[in-house]
VEXTI-277105 format. One record per residue: residue in three letters; x, y, z of N, C-alpha, C, CB in turn; residue number from 0. Coordinates in nm, 3 decimals. Atoms other than C-alpha are relative to their C-alpha. Glycine has a CB too. Layout:
// residues N
SITE resn  n_east n_north    n_up ca_east ca_north   ca_up  c_east c_north    c_up cb_east cb_north   cb_up resi
SITE  ala       X       Y       Z       X        Y       Z       X       Y       Z       X        Y       Z  NUM
...
// end
This chain:
// residues 197
SITE resn  n_east n_north    n_up ca_east ca_north   ca_up  c_east c_north    c_up cb_east cb_north   cb_up resi
SITE  met   0.122   0.043   0.064  -0.016    0.974  -1.396   0.025  -0.009  -0.150  -0.117    0.097   0.032    0
SITE  val  -0.013   0.020   0.144  -0.020    0.837  -1.750  -0.140  -0.025  -0.055   0.097   -0.120  -0.034    1
SITE  thr   0.136   0.010   0.054  -0.334    0.880  -1.959   0.000   0.027  -0.149  -0.093    0.098   0.072    2
SITE  gly   0.018  -0.028   0.142  -0.459    0.897  -2.313  -0.078   0.128  -0.023  -0.070   -0.114  -0.067    3
SITE  asp   0.078  -0.124   0.012  -0.656    1.217  -2.242   0.085   0.115  -0.051  -0.061    0.037   0.135    4
SITE  his  -0.066  -0.123   0.045  -0.574    1.563  -2.377   0.079   0.058   0.118  -0.104    0.104  -0.054    5
SITE  pro  -0.081  -0.053  -0.110  -0.298    1.740  -2.174  -0.074   0.094   0.095   0.118    0.072  -0.056    6
SITE  ile   0.074  -0.093  -0.087  -0.534    2.011  -2.045  -0.094  -0.078   0.092  -0.081    0.103  -0.085    7
SITE  thr   0.090   0.084  -0.079  -0.788    1.751  -1.931   0.079  -0.080   0.104  -0.079   -0.096  -0.091    8
SITE  ala  -0.083   0.080  -0.091  -0.513    1.536  -1.778   0.050   0.084   0.116   0.119   -0.061  -0.076    9
SITE  arg  -0.050  -0.089  -0.106  -0.373    1.833  -1.586  -0.111   0.033   0.099   0.058    0.129  -0.061   10
SITE  ala   0.113  -0.032  -0.088  -0.717    1.925  -1.451  -0.036  -0.118   0.089  -0.122    0.042  -0.084   11
SITE  ile   0.031   0.119  -0.080  -0.785    1.568  -1.338   0.108  -0.023   0.105  -0.013   -0.125  -0.091   12
SITE  ala  -0.111   0.019  -0.095  -0.438    1.541  -1.178  -0.007   0.101   0.114   0.134    0.013  -0.073   13
SITE  ala   0.013  -0.102  -0.106  -0.496    1.867  -0.988  -0.119  -0.033   0.089  -0.017    0.140  -0.062   14
SITE  asn   0.121   0.032  -0.076  -0.843    1.751  -0.882   0.022  -0.115   0.098  -0.114   -0.034  -0.096   15
SITE  val  -0.021   0.116  -0.088  -0.721    1.419  -0.736   0.125   0.012   0.085   0.007   -0.125  -0.083   16
SITE  gly  -0.114  -0.024  -0.087  -0.406    1.565  -0.578   0.134  -0.048  -0.052  -0.024   -0.062   0.130   17
SITE  ile  -0.129   0.039   0.058  -0.137    1.434  -0.813   0.085   0.124  -0.020  -0.019   -0.077  -0.134   18
SITE  ile  -0.065  -0.132   0.004  -0.050    1.796  -0.887  -0.058   0.078   0.117  -0.024    0.075  -0.140   19
SITE  ser   0.049  -0.064  -0.122  -0.073    1.965  -0.550  -0.030   0.148  -0.024   0.103   -0.014   0.113   20
SITE  glu   0.038  -0.141   0.011  -0.222    2.308  -0.496   0.124   0.087   0.021  -0.111    0.036   0.104   21
SITE  gly  -0.117  -0.087  -0.008   0.039    2.576  -0.556   0.117  -0.047  -0.084   0.043    0.012   0.141   22
SITE  ser  -0.107   0.048   0.088   0.259    2.358  -0.777  -0.018   0.059  -0.138   0.002   -0.155  -0.006   23
SITE  glu   0.005  -0.063   0.131   0.346    2.517  -1.107   0.076  -0.084  -0.102   0.057    0.142   0.005   24
SITE  thr  -0.072   0.058   0.111   0.443    2.375  -1.443   0.086   0.109  -0.064  -0.097   -0.065  -0.105   25
SITE  val  -0.084  -0.098   0.070   0.695    2.545  -1.673  -0.089   0.104  -0.068   0.090   -0.070  -0.105   26
SITE  glu   0.092  -0.091   0.067   0.403    2.695  -1.865  -0.061   0.099   0.099  -0.111   -0.078  -0.070   27
SITE  asp   0.056  -0.089  -0.102   0.252    2.836  -1.543   0.100   0.107   0.042  -0.045   -0.081   0.123   28
SITE  ile  -0.104  -0.096  -0.039   0.582    2.998  -1.445   0.021   0.103  -0.110   0.133   -0.073   0.030   29
SITE  ala  -0.017  -0.093   0.113   0.621    3.149  -1.794  -0.116   0.099  -0.006   0.011   -0.077  -0.132   30
SITE  gln   0.117  -0.088   0.004   0.267    3.287  -1.780   0.004   0.100   0.116  -0.130   -0.083   0.005   31
SITE  arg  -0.006  -0.088  -0.117   0.317    3.429  -1.429   0.106   0.108  -0.018   0.028   -0.080   0.126   32
SITE  lys  -0.109  -0.095   0.019   0.648    3.595  -1.521  -0.009   0.077  -0.131   0.133   -0.072   0.006   33
SITE  arg   0.021  -0.061   0.132   0.522    3.694  -1.868   0.127  -0.006  -0.085  -0.045    0.147   0.016   34
SITE  ile  -0.118   0.024   0.084   0.822    3.543  -2.043  -0.026  -0.123  -0.085   0.129   -0.018   0.087   35
SITE  pro   0.018   0.122   0.081   0.854    3.279  -2.316   0.037  -0.126   0.080   0.086    0.008  -0.128   36
SITE  val  -0.022   0.127  -0.070   0.849    2.916  -2.201   0.147  -0.042  -0.008  -0.089   -0.110  -0.060   37
SITE  glu  -0.139   0.040   0.019   1.201    2.864  -2.338   0.095   0.065   0.101   0.045    0.035  -0.141   38
SITE  gln  -0.087  -0.072  -0.094   1.344    3.117  -2.088  -0.015  -0.049   0.145  -0.031    0.148  -0.006   39
SITE  val   0.023   0.050  -0.136   1.209    2.933  -1.783   0.093  -0.118   0.027  -0.149   -0.042   0.019   40
SITE  asn  -0.082   0.114  -0.042   1.447    2.702  -1.597  -0.095  -0.114   0.037   0.093    0.037   0.121   41
SITE  lys   0.093   0.112  -0.020   1.270    2.364  -1.610   0.007  -0.057   0.141   0.028   -0.109  -0.100   42
SITE  arg  -0.015   0.054  -0.136   1.403    2.272  -1.266  -0.075   0.083   0.104   0.147   -0.008   0.037   43
SITE  asp   0.078  -0.083  -0.092   1.203    2.558  -1.109  -0.142  -0.053   0.016  -0.003    0.144  -0.048   44
SITE  ala   0.137   0.050  -0.002   0.878    2.377  -1.187  -0.006  -0.130   0.080  -0.054   -0.023  -0.143   45
SITE  arg   0.019   0.122  -0.079   0.758    2.118  -0.937  -0.081  -0.102  -0.079  -0.070    0.031   0.134   46
SITE  ala   0.087   0.088   0.078   0.494    1.976  -1.171   0.039   0.007  -0.147  -0.148    0.040   0.018   47
SITE  cys  -0.033   0.004   0.142   0.530    1.874  -1.533  -0.107  -0.082  -0.072   0.141   -0.061  -0.023   48
SITE  val   0.095   0.071   0.085   0.280    1.774  -1.803   0.070  -0.022  -0.134  -0.135    0.080  -0.018   49
SITE  ile  -0.067   0.035   0.124   0.433    1.591  -2.099  -0.098  -0.074  -0.089   0.127   -0.087   0.026   50
SITE  ser   0.090   0.066   0.095   0.230    1.499  -2.406   0.076  -0.110  -0.074  -0.060    0.102  -0.100   51
SITE  gly  -0.061   0.107   0.077   0.292    1.196  -2.624   0.092   0.050  -0.109  -0.106   -0.086  -0.061   52
SITE  gly  -0.085  -0.059   0.103   0.434    1.418  -2.898   0.134   0.045   0.056  -0.070    0.116  -0.066   53
SITE  gln  -0.124  -0.044  -0.065   0.688    1.570  -2.659   0.084  -0.121   0.043  -0.030    0.089   0.122   54
SITE  leu  -0.070   0.120  -0.046   0.774    1.226  -2.522   0.070  -0.071  -0.115  -0.099   -0.095   0.068   55
SITE  lys  -0.058   0.063   0.118   0.841    1.097  -2.872   0.135   0.063  -0.036  -0.096    0.010  -0.119   56
SITE  glu  -0.123  -0.072   0.035   1.112    1.362  -2.918   0.106  -0.007   0.110  -0.033    0.145  -0.029   57
SITE  met  -0.094   0.006  -0.113   1.277    1.298  -2.577   0.084  -0.128  -0.007  -0.076    0.006   0.134   58
SITE  ser  -0.084   0.119  -0.015   1.570    1.064  -2.528  -0.029  -0.063   0.137   0.153    0.036  -0.014   59
SITE  ser   0.024   0.066  -0.129   1.567    0.816  -2.241   0.068   0.076   0.114   0.050   -0.145  -0.004   60
SITE  glu  -0.068  -0.079  -0.102   1.817    1.036  -2.053  -0.082   0.123   0.037   0.140    0.043  -0.048   61
SITE  glu   0.084  -0.118  -0.027   1.590    1.341  -2.089  -0.124  -0.040   0.080  -0.043    0.068  -0.132   62
SITE  leu   0.116   0.047  -0.076   1.293    1.138  -1.964   0.040  -0.030   0.144  -0.061   -0.126  -0.067   63
SITE  asp  -0.048   0.028  -0.136   1.494    1.014  -1.666   0.023   0.129   0.077   0.130   -0.082  -0.005   64
SITE  asp  -0.026  -0.130  -0.062   1.600    1.373  -1.594  -0.131   0.067   0.040   0.080    0.091  -0.095   65
SITE  ala   0.131  -0.059  -0.031   1.238    1.493  -1.611  -0.064  -0.069   0.120  -0.094   -0.008  -0.122   66
SITE  leu   0.058   0.074  -0.112   1.124    1.218  -1.374   0.074   0.029   0.131   0.003   -0.150  -0.029   67
SITE  arg  -0.081  -0.029  -0.118   1.409    1.297  -1.135  -0.030   0.138   0.056   0.148   -0.012  -0.033   68
SITE  asn   0.012  -0.139  -0.042   1.346    1.673  -1.125  -0.143   0.047   0.028   0.059    0.088  -0.104   69
SITE  his   0.140  -0.040  -0.020   0.965    1.683  -1.118  -0.073  -0.109   0.079  -0.072    0.026  -0.138   70
SITE  pro   0.069   0.103  -0.079   0.796    1.495  -0.833  -0.146  -0.020  -0.040   0.008    0.035   0.145   71
SITE  glu   0.141   0.009   0.041   0.451    1.564  -0.982  -0.005  -0.004  -0.152  -0.084    0.121   0.057   72
SITE  met  -0.006   0.020   0.145   0.436    1.419  -1.334  -0.134  -0.046  -0.054   0.109   -0.101  -0.036   73
SITE  val   0.118   0.044   0.073   0.150    1.382  -1.579   0.041  -0.021  -0.145  -0.118    0.105   0.011   74
SITE  phe  -0.024   0.030   0.141   0.184    1.213  -1.918  -0.135  -0.012  -0.067   0.085   -0.131  -0.018   75
SITE  ala   0.129  -0.002   0.069  -0.100    1.279  -2.163   0.017  -0.042  -0.145  -0.063    0.140   0.009   76
SITE  arg   0.001   0.043   0.140  -0.192    1.142  -2.507   0.116  -0.096  -0.030   0.007    0.122  -0.094   77
SITE  thr  -0.110   0.094   0.018   0.049    0.852  -2.472  -0.048  -0.126  -0.073   0.061   -0.038   0.135   78
SITE  ser   0.028   0.125   0.070   0.062    0.545  -2.693   0.037  -0.117   0.092   0.080   -0.008  -0.135   79
SITE  pro  -0.037   0.115  -0.083   0.092    0.191  -2.551   0.151  -0.019   0.011  -0.063   -0.127  -0.058   80
SITE  gln  -0.147   0.012  -0.004   0.462    0.185  -2.644   0.061   0.105   0.093   0.059    0.014  -0.142   81
SITE  gln  -0.051  -0.106  -0.088   0.517    0.516  -2.463  -0.028  -0.032   0.147  -0.062    0.135  -0.037   82
SITE  lys   0.029   0.041  -0.138   0.346    0.379  -2.151   0.106  -0.098   0.049  -0.141   -0.065   0.009   83
SITE  leu  -0.103   0.096  -0.035   0.594    0.094  -2.154   0.134   0.069   0.024   0.015   -0.105  -0.111   84
SITE  ile  -0.124  -0.077  -0.016   0.885    0.339  -2.197   0.001   0.073   0.134   0.018    0.101  -0.116   85
SITE  ile   0.011  -0.072  -0.128   0.761    0.541  -1.897   0.021  -0.096   0.118  -0.138    0.071   0.012   86
SITE  val  -0.016   0.101  -0.107   0.735    0.227  -1.680   0.147  -0.040   0.013  -0.087   -0.124  -0.029   87
SITE  glu  -0.142   0.041  -0.003   1.088    0.119  -1.777   0.088   0.111   0.056   0.047   -0.037  -0.141   88
SITE  ser  -0.079  -0.113  -0.050   1.225    0.467  -1.706  -0.016   0.015   0.151  -0.042    0.130  -0.071   89
SITE  cys   0.023  -0.009  -0.145   1.065    0.479  -1.360   0.073  -0.112   0.073  -0.152   -0.006   0.031   90
SITE  gln  -0.070   0.112  -0.063   1.206    0.135  -1.281   0.151   0.019  -0.003  -0.037   -0.131  -0.069   91
SITE  arg  -0.143  -0.029   0.007   1.551    0.244  -1.398   0.044   0.092   0.113   0.035    0.063  -0.135   92
SITE  leu  -0.031  -0.094  -0.107   1.536    0.521  -1.138  -0.023  -0.060   0.139  -0.084    0.126  -0.016   93
SITE  gly   0.017   0.068  -0.128   1.456    0.267  -0.865  -0.138   0.011   0.060   0.097    0.053   0.096   94
SITE  ser   0.136  -0.014  -0.052   1.085    0.339  -0.829  -0.074  -0.134  -0.012  -0.076    0.110  -0.076   95
SITE  ile   0.090   0.113   0.010   0.827    0.072  -0.761  -0.122   0.049  -0.076  -0.039   -0.058   0.143   96
SITE  val   0.100  -0.050   0.094   0.573    0.104  -1.041  -0.125  -0.087   0.004   0.057    0.005  -0.142   97
SITE  ala   0.129   0.067   0.012   0.204    0.015  -1.032  -0.071   0.059  -0.121  -0.086    0.018   0.130   98
SITE  val   0.071  -0.043   0.120   0.004    0.031  -1.355  -0.141  -0.055   0.006   0.074   -0.046  -0.131   99
SITE  thr   0.138   0.045   0.012  -0.373    0.017  -1.386  -0.041   0.012  -0.144  -0.095    0.080   0.093  100
SITE  gly   0.045  -0.006   0.138  -0.537   -0.060  -1.716  -0.117  -0.093  -0.023   0.113   -0.035  -0.094  101
SITE  asp   0.115   0.083   0.031  -0.835   -0.216  -1.884  -0.001  -0.052  -0.144  -0.125    0.077   0.026  102
SITE  gly   0.004   0.038   0.141  -0.750   -0.258  -2.252   0.118  -0.084  -0.042  -0.008    0.122  -0.085  103
SITE  val  -0.109   0.078   0.058  -0.533   -0.471  -2.475   0.125   0.086  -0.012  -0.041   -0.055  -0.139  104
SITE  asn  -0.116  -0.089   0.017  -0.312   -0.166  -2.532   0.076   0.022   0.130  -0.046    0.134  -0.054  105
SITE  asp  -0.068  -0.016  -0.129  -0.228   -0.156  -2.159   0.080  -0.124   0.041  -0.102    0.032   0.109  106
SITE  ser  -0.061   0.128  -0.039  -0.104   -0.517  -2.151   0.152   0.004   0.015  -0.036   -0.104  -0.100  107
SITE  pro  -0.146  -0.002  -0.019   0.270   -0.451  -2.213   0.043   0.073   0.128   0.066    0.065  -0.120  108
SITE  ala  -0.035  -0.076  -0.121   0.285   -0.188  -1.936  -0.043  -0.075   0.126  -0.065    0.140  -0.003  109
SITE  leu   0.045   0.079  -0.114   0.081   -0.409  -1.700   0.098  -0.113   0.030  -0.141   -0.057  -0.026  110
SITE  lys  -0.094   0.112  -0.016   0.322   -0.697  -1.758   0.135   0.047   0.055   0.020   -0.072  -0.134  111
SITE  lys  -0.133  -0.050  -0.037   0.637   -0.486  -1.714   0.002   0.061   0.141   0.047    0.104  -0.101  112
SITE  ala   0.006  -0.069  -0.130   0.521   -0.300  -1.399   0.026  -0.097   0.114  -0.137    0.068   0.018  113
SITE  asp  -0.020   0.083  -0.118   0.609   -0.424  -1.052  -0.131  -0.062   0.046   0.061    0.083   0.114  114
SITE  ile   0.133   0.056  -0.023   0.237   -0.465  -0.996  -0.095   0.057  -0.104  -0.050    0.032   0.145  115
SITE  gly   0.098  -0.039   0.101  -0.019   -0.458  -1.273  -0.139  -0.025   0.054   0.022   -0.077  -0.132  116
SITE  val   0.136   0.009  -0.053  -0.381   -0.393  -1.179  -0.097   0.017  -0.116  -0.025    0.107   0.111  117
SITE  ala   0.097  -0.005   0.110  -0.655   -0.473  -1.431  -0.140   0.017   0.056   0.009   -0.129  -0.086  118
SITE  met   0.140  -0.018  -0.037  -1.020   -0.377  -1.418  -0.075  -0.130  -0.027  -0.063    0.119  -0.077  119
SITE  gly   0.069   0.128   0.013  -1.239   -0.681  -1.359  -0.125   0.004  -0.083  -0.033   -0.052   0.133  120
SITE  ile   0.127  -0.009   0.074  -1.566   -0.558  -1.509   0.025   0.052  -0.141  -0.099    0.092   0.074  121
SITE  ala  -0.021  -0.063   0.130  -1.451   -0.330  -1.791   0.127  -0.049  -0.070   0.005    0.149   0.016  122
SITE  gly  -0.129   0.039   0.055  -1.112   -0.495  -1.848  -0.010  -0.110  -0.104   0.089   -0.045   0.110  123
SITE  ser  -0.007   0.104   0.102  -1.022   -0.705  -2.149   0.071  -0.123   0.057   0.074    0.051  -0.127  124
SITE  asp  -0.065   0.123  -0.045  -0.903   -1.064  -2.114   0.151   0.011  -0.006  -0.047   -0.119  -0.084  125
SITE  ala  -0.146  -0.017   0.013  -0.555   -0.965  -2.234   0.056   0.079   0.119   0.035    0.072  -0.132  126
SITE  ala  -0.044  -0.079  -0.115  -0.526   -0.702  -1.959  -0.006  -0.083   0.128  -0.087    0.127   0.015  127
SITE  lys   0.013   0.084  -0.120  -0.650   -0.948  -1.696   0.110  -0.104   0.007  -0.138   -0.068   0.003  128
SITE  asn  -0.107   0.101   0.002  -0.397   -1.210  -1.806   0.136   0.060   0.030   0.003   -0.071  -0.135  129
SITE  ala  -0.129  -0.066  -0.022  -0.110   -0.959  -1.795   0.014   0.056   0.141   0.020    0.112  -0.101  130
SITE  ala  -0.001  -0.067  -0.131  -0.207   -0.816  -1.454   0.035  -0.095   0.113  -0.135    0.064   0.027  131
SITE  asp  -0.027   0.074  -0.123  -0.094   -0.927  -1.110  -0.121  -0.001   0.092   0.120    0.060   0.074  132
SITE  met   0.118  -0.014  -0.085  -0.417   -0.812  -0.946  -0.116   0.046  -0.087   0.026    0.100   0.117  133
SITE  ile   0.119  -0.039   0.076  -0.771   -0.780  -1.084  -0.100   0.059   0.098  -0.062   -0.122  -0.077  134
SITE  leu   0.101  -0.065  -0.083  -1.017   -0.533  -0.932  -0.138  -0.049  -0.044   0.010    0.157  -0.009  135
SITE  leu   0.128   0.058   0.038  -1.348   -0.717  -0.931  -0.110   0.105  -0.010  -0.040   -0.106   0.098  136
SITE  asp   0.104  -0.102   0.000  -1.548   -0.400  -0.865   0.041   0.127  -0.076  -0.037    0.036   0.141  137
SITE  asp  -0.050  -0.115   0.076  -1.340   -0.157  -1.082   0.009   0.127   0.086  -0.089    0.027  -0.120  138
SITE  asn  -0.007  -0.112  -0.093  -1.297    0.067  -0.775   0.144   0.012   0.049  -0.099   -0.018   0.119  139
SITE  phe  -0.139  -0.020  -0.039  -0.953    0.217  -0.706   0.021  -0.013   0.150   0.049    0.135  -0.047  140
SITE  ala  -0.013   0.014  -0.145  -1.022    0.219  -0.332   0.025  -0.145   0.040  -0.127    0.053   0.070  141
SITE  ser  -0.023   0.142  -0.028  -1.012   -0.160  -0.350   0.148  -0.034  -0.002  -0.073   -0.087  -0.101  142
SITE  ile  -0.144   0.025   0.004  -0.640   -0.140  -0.427   0.059   0.015   0.140   0.071    0.096  -0.099  143
SITE  val  -0.051  -0.024  -0.136  -0.570    0.005  -0.082  -0.042  -0.114   0.092  -0.053    0.136   0.055  144
SITE  thr   0.049   0.110  -0.082  -0.787   -0.260   0.083   0.075  -0.128  -0.031  -0.151   -0.021  -0.021  145
SITE  gly  -0.073   0.120   0.041  -0.615   -0.534  -0.118   0.142  -0.001   0.052   0.001   -0.011  -0.150  146
SITE  val  -0.138  -0.008  -0.051  -0.268   -0.412  -0.020   0.001  -0.021   0.151   0.063    0.137  -0.036  147
SITE  glu   0.007   0.018  -0.145  -0.370   -0.391   0.347  -0.023  -0.147   0.035  -0.112    0.087   0.060  148
SITE  gln   0.029   0.141  -0.027  -0.515   -0.744   0.339   0.121  -0.087  -0.033  -0.122   -0.046  -0.081  149
SITE  gly  -0.119   0.076   0.039  -0.207   -0.876   0.157   0.110   0.010   0.104   0.052    0.048  -0.133  150
SITE  arg  -0.102  -0.018  -0.104   0.026   -0.728   0.418  -0.037  -0.074   0.128   0.019    0.150   0.031  151
SITE  leu   0.046   0.071  -0.119  -0.186   -0.871   0.699   0.021  -0.150  -0.015  -0.150    0.031   0.027  152
SITE  ile  -0.020   0.143   0.025  -0.178   -1.218   0.542   0.148  -0.035   0.006  -0.059   -0.040  -0.137  153
SITE  phe  -0.145   0.026  -0.001   0.199   -1.194   0.490   0.054   0.000   0.143   0.073    0.106  -0.084  154
SITE  asp  -0.044  -0.004  -0.141   0.254   -1.093   0.855  -0.045  -0.125   0.075  -0.055    0.126   0.069  155
SITE  asn   0.051   0.120  -0.068   0.034   -1.381   0.974   0.076  -0.125  -0.043  -0.149   -0.017  -0.029  156
SITE  leu  -0.079   0.114   0.047   0.227   -1.627   0.756   0.137  -0.003   0.068   0.017    0.006  -0.152  157
SITE  lys  -0.130  -0.006  -0.068   0.557   -1.508   0.906  -0.014  -0.047   0.145   0.058    0.144  -0.005  158
SITE  lys   0.021   0.041  -0.139   0.417   -1.552   1.258  -0.025  -0.150   0.010  -0.119    0.077   0.061  159
SITE  ser   0.031   0.142   0.000   0.283   -1.897   1.175   0.126  -0.084  -0.023  -0.104   -0.032  -0.106  160
SITE  ile  -0.124   0.073   0.028   0.616   -2.012   1.030   0.095   0.008   0.120   0.070    0.055  -0.126  161
SITE  ala  -0.086  -0.015  -0.117   0.807   -1.872   1.329  -0.048  -0.090   0.114   0.004    0.147   0.047  162
SITE  tyr   0.055   0.087  -0.106   0.572   -2.056   1.569   0.030  -0.146  -0.030  -0.152    0.022   0.015  163
SITE  thr  -0.021   0.140   0.037   0.602   -2.382   1.377   0.146  -0.040   0.018  -0.044   -0.023  -0.145  164
SITE  leu  -0.142   0.033  -0.014   0.981   -2.368   1.368   0.042  -0.008   0.146   0.086    0.103  -0.073  165
SITE  thr  -0.039   0.003  -0.142   1.015   -2.287   1.739  -0.067  -0.117   0.072  -0.037    0.132   0.069  166
SITE  lys   0.071   0.114  -0.061   0.760   -2.558   1.829   0.072  -0.131  -0.029  -0.144   -0.007  -0.051  167
SITE  asn  -0.067   0.125   0.038   0.965   -2.823   1.648   0.132  -0.022   0.074   0.025   -0.001  -0.148  168
SITE  ile  -0.129   0.013  -0.068   1.285   -2.753   1.845  -0.009  -0.095   0.120   0.051    0.137   0.046  169
SITE  pro   0.004   0.094  -0.112   1.174   -2.925   2.170  -0.037  -0.143  -0.043  -0.099    0.048   0.103  170
SITE  glu   0.034   0.134   0.047   1.039   -3.217   1.966   0.120  -0.069  -0.064  -0.116    0.006  -0.099  171
SITE  leu  -0.112   0.059   0.074   1.351   -3.271   1.755   0.125  -0.017   0.085   0.033    0.085  -0.119  172
SITE  thr  -0.121   0.005  -0.082   1.615   -3.212   2.025   0.024  -0.139   0.061  -0.007    0.104   0.111  173
SITE  pro  -0.026   0.135  -0.056   1.566   -3.551   2.206   0.041  -0.101  -0.107  -0.124   -0.050   0.073  174
SITE  tyr  -0.035   0.094   0.106   1.583   -3.738   1.875   0.142   0.023  -0.051  -0.099    0.011  -0.115  175
SITE  leu  -0.137  -0.029   0.041   1.903   -3.560   1.775   0.100  -0.050   0.103   0.019    0.151  -0.023  176
SITE  ile  -0.087   0.052  -0.107   2.057   -3.648   2.114   0.006  -0.152  -0.008  -0.051    0.046   0.140  177
SITE  tyr   0.005   0.146   0.012   1.943   -4.010   2.068   0.088  -0.048  -0.115  -0.145   -0.048  -0.021  178
SITE  ile  -0.077   0.041   0.117   2.103   -4.029   1.723   0.149   0.021   0.022  -0.046    0.078  -0.124  179
SITE  thr  -0.143  -0.032  -0.015   2.433   -3.864   1.817   0.065  -0.069   0.120   0.018    0.150   0.013  180
SITE  val  -0.061   0.051  -0.122   2.490   -3.993   2.173  -0.052  -0.139   0.037  -0.025    0.097   0.115  181
SITE  ser   0.065   0.130  -0.027   2.270   -4.309   2.174  -0.059  -0.007   0.140   0.100   -0.113  -0.018  182
SITE  val   0.071  -0.004  -0.128   2.083   -4.202   2.487  -0.143  -0.047  -0.028   0.002    0.145   0.065  183
SITE  pro   0.137   0.045   0.024   1.741   -4.372   2.527  -0.097   0.118  -0.018  -0.048   -0.090   0.115  184
SITE  leu   0.097  -0.105   0.029   1.445   -4.170   2.400  -0.083   0.034   0.124  -0.092   -0.041  -0.115  185
SITE  pro   0.082  -0.038  -0.116   1.285   -3.973   2.684  -0.144   0.031  -0.039   0.062    0.121   0.070  186
SITE  leu   0.134  -0.039   0.043   0.982   -3.879   2.472  -0.064  -0.113  -0.080   0.006    0.128  -0.085  187
SITE  gly   0.078   0.096   0.077   0.720   -4.121   2.354  -0.104   0.074  -0.082  -0.067   -0.104   0.092  188
SITE  cys   0.104  -0.061   0.086   0.428   -4.062   2.121  -0.094   0.087   0.081  -0.079   -0.109  -0.074  189
SITE  ile   0.095  -0.074  -0.082   0.200   -3.948   2.401   0.062   0.131   0.047  -0.045   -0.084   0.121  190
SITE  thr  -0.068  -0.121  -0.048   0.457   -3.698   2.533   0.009   0.105  -0.110   0.141   -0.034   0.052  191
SITE  ile  -0.008  -0.095   0.113   0.504   -3.543   2.189  -0.137   0.063  -0.027   0.052   -0.071  -0.127  192
SITE  leu   0.134  -0.056   0.019   0.127   -3.504   2.156  -0.031   0.105   0.106  -0.106   -0.112   0.004  193
SITE  phe   0.022  -0.100  -0.104   0.124   -3.318   2.489   0.079   0.128  -0.029   0.039   -0.055   0.136  194
SITE  ile  -0.079  -0.119   0.034   0.401   -3.084   2.366  -0.074   0.085  -0.103   0.140   -0.041  -0.055  195
SITE  glu   0.074  -0.074   0.104   0.190   -2.993   2.065  -0.126   0.058   0.058  -0.033   -0.090  -0.120  196
// end
């Protein structure tokens, strides 16, 4: 999750919606539980991680890649538009498929770079809508799931339709190919072809 909210707020929202699962601890949580300084905690022991924009600014791209690799539950808070783009690029470098939702002009670079950019239709700016691959007309995240399901259904139906069309053409084209190559009289007339279809 990438947001412009304060890290504490972002962590609470992520826990509430299930991005940070119940029982997952950040480095700070482990340090508090063990009553030791944060610096003494092995960062790989934490399943979740909350990184603020200030911390992200000081990280190299290798450190960011390492953090994304070692923490399956990530939250980025107080990020700038440029940092959002850096996060998207880092996730793509690691082979992830990235979806970005946004509504403002500042989200446009990340929306454009993501594998799928989703803009808000009601509250979204024109720049965000132009950069996005999909626009939510009702600004409801549940619509994304419905849209993906419908898209997959349409794609499957297109594959079936193309397969049917190609197999249907074989019995129609075979007599003509035999006629051209061997000069055998045409066994199919116009009426016969209409019956095949």
